BALOBA-1460 file (C-alpha; in Angstrom, 3 decimals):
// residues 68
<rec num="1" residu="m" x="-51.142" y="-27.752" z="85.980"/>
<rec num="2" residu="i" x="-47.865" y="-27.602" z="83.146"/>
<rec num="3" residu="i" x="-44.643" y="-25.172" z="84.672"/>
<rec num="4" residu="e" x="-42.351" y="-24.113" z="82.283"/>
<rec num="5" residu="k" x="-39.066" y="-22.420" z="82.559"/>
<rec num="6" residu="n" x="-38.993" y="-19.222" z="80.407"/>
<rec num="7" residu="g" x="-42.145" y="-20.299" z="78.682"/>
<rec num="8" residu="d" x="-44.162" y="-18.305" z="76.345"/>
<rec num="9" residu="v" x="-45.951" y="-15.525" z="78.356"/>
<rec num="10" residu="s" x="-47.428" y="-11.930" z="77.371"/>
<rec num="11" residu="p" x="-47.444" y="-8.916" z="79.035"/>
<rec num="12" residu="k" x="-50.615" y="-8.680" z="78.848"/>
<rec num="13" residu="e" x="-51.067" y="-11.856" z="80.309"/>
<rec num="14" residu="i" x="-48.947" y="-11.107" z="83.118"/>
<rec num="15" residu="a" x="-51.186" y="-7.716" z="83.310"/>
<rec num="16" residu="d" x="-54.263" y="-9.751" z="83.827"/>
<rec num="17" residu="i" x="-52.884" y="-12.188" z="86.749"/>
<rec num="18" residu="r" x="-51.630" y="-8.873" z="88.262"/>
<rec num="19" residu="e" x="-55.433" y="-7.597" z="88.166"/>
<rec num="20" residu="s" x="-56.777" y="-10.810" z="88.919"/>
<rec num="21" residu="v" x="-55.097" y="-10.525" z="92.648"/>
<rec num="22" residu="g" x="-55.739" y="-6.657" z="93.165"/>
<rec num="23" residu="w" x="-52.495" y="-4.990" z="92.210"/>
<rec num="24" residu="g" x="-52.244" y="-2.661" z="89.241"/>
<rec num="25" residu="r" x="-51.643" y="-3.880" z="85.683"/>
<rec num="26" residu="n" x="-48.060" y="-2.329" z="85.009"/>
<rec num="27" residu="e" x="-48.660" y="-3.958" z="81.242"/>
<rec num="28" residu="e" x="-46.062" y="-1.267" z="80.021"/>
<rec num="29" residu="a" x="-43.048" y="-2.390" z="82.195"/>
<rec num="30" residu="y" x="-43.108" y="-6.335" z="81.195"/>
<rec num="31" residu="p" x="-42.028" y="-6.102" z="77.556"/>
<rec num="32" residu="e" x="-38.412" y="-4.576" z="78.645"/>
<rec num="33" residu="v" x="-38.758" y="-7.163" z="82.057"/>
<rec num="34" residu="l" x="-39.179" y="-10.294" z="79.955"/>
<rec num="35" residu="k" x="-36.134" y="-9.127" z="77.685"/>
<rec num="36" residu="r" x="-34.027" y="-8.404" z="80.506"/>
<rec num="37" residu="h" x="-34.322" y="-11.001" z="83.002"/>
<rec num="38" residu="s" x="-32.867" y="-14.550" z="82.156"/>
<rec num="39" residu="a" x="-35.269" y="-16.559" z="84.614"/>
<rec num="40" residu="y" x="-38.986" y="-16.714" z="85.186"/>
<rec num="41" residu="f" x="-41.385" y="-19.857" z="85.740"/>
<rec num="42" residu="t" x="-44.988" y="-20.026" z="84.538"/>
<rec num="43" residu="s" x="-47.595" y="-22.067" z="85.211"/>
<rec num="44" residu="r" x="-50.641" y="-22.832" z="83.173"/>
<rec num="45" residu="n" x="-53.607" y="-24.601" z="83.798"/>
<rec num="46" residu="s" x="-54.981" y="-27.565" z="81.635"/>
<rec num="47" residu="a" x="-56.801" y="-25.220" z="79.417"/>
<rec num="48" residu="g" x="-53.947" y="-22.968" z="79.135"/>
<rec num="49" residu="k" x="-54.387" y="-20.229" z="81.349"/>
<rec num="50" residu="l" x="-51.683" y="-18.549" z="82.748"/>
<rec num="51" residu="i" x="-52.505" y="-19.063" z="86.418"/>
<rec num="52" residu="g" x="-49.076" y="-18.595" z="87.762"/>
<rec num="53" residu="y" x="-45.728" y="-16.087" z="87.239"/>
<rec num="54" residu="v" x="-42.441" y="-16.002" z="88.578"/>
<rec num="55" residu="s" x="-39.561" y="-14.055" z="88.097"/>
<rec num="56" residu="v" x="-36.398" y="-15.833" z="90.232"/>
<rec num="57" residu="l" x="-33.414" y="-13.489" z="89.031"/>
<rec num="58" residu="s" x="-33.454" y="-9.529" z="89.505"/>
<rec num="59" residu="d" x="-34.974" y="-7.733" z="87.012"/>
<rec num="60" residu="e" x="-35.070" y="-4.028" z="88.856"/>
<rec num="61" residu="v" x="-38.300" y="-4.662" z="89.292"/>
<rec num="62" residu="p" x="-40.229" y="-5.541" z="92.974"/>
<rec num="63" residu="m" x="-40.928" y="-8.758" z="93.292"/>
<rec num="64" residu="r" x="-44.254" y="-10.499" z="92.089"/>
<rec num="65" residu="l" x="-45.243" y="-13.905" z="92.607"/>
<rec num="66" residu="f" x="-48.545" y="-14.562" z="91.630"/>
<rec num="67" residu="w" x="-51.024" y="-17.871" z="92.555"/>
<rec num="68" residu="i" x="-55.054" y="-18.253" z="91.693"/>
């Protein structure tokens, strides 16, 4: 597992992981969210697939934490 602070992540990747845990994709919100908040962490498996995402500072969007 590779964990990065403020690593490259696309709104589509976040939407895909949200959908995988049964939440709405909310993809349209993430371009702005990723610009506004200053700290988040991504976790990827050895193949580079996003398996976790957490925003650690307020971005005015309800809390999200995903692990699959």
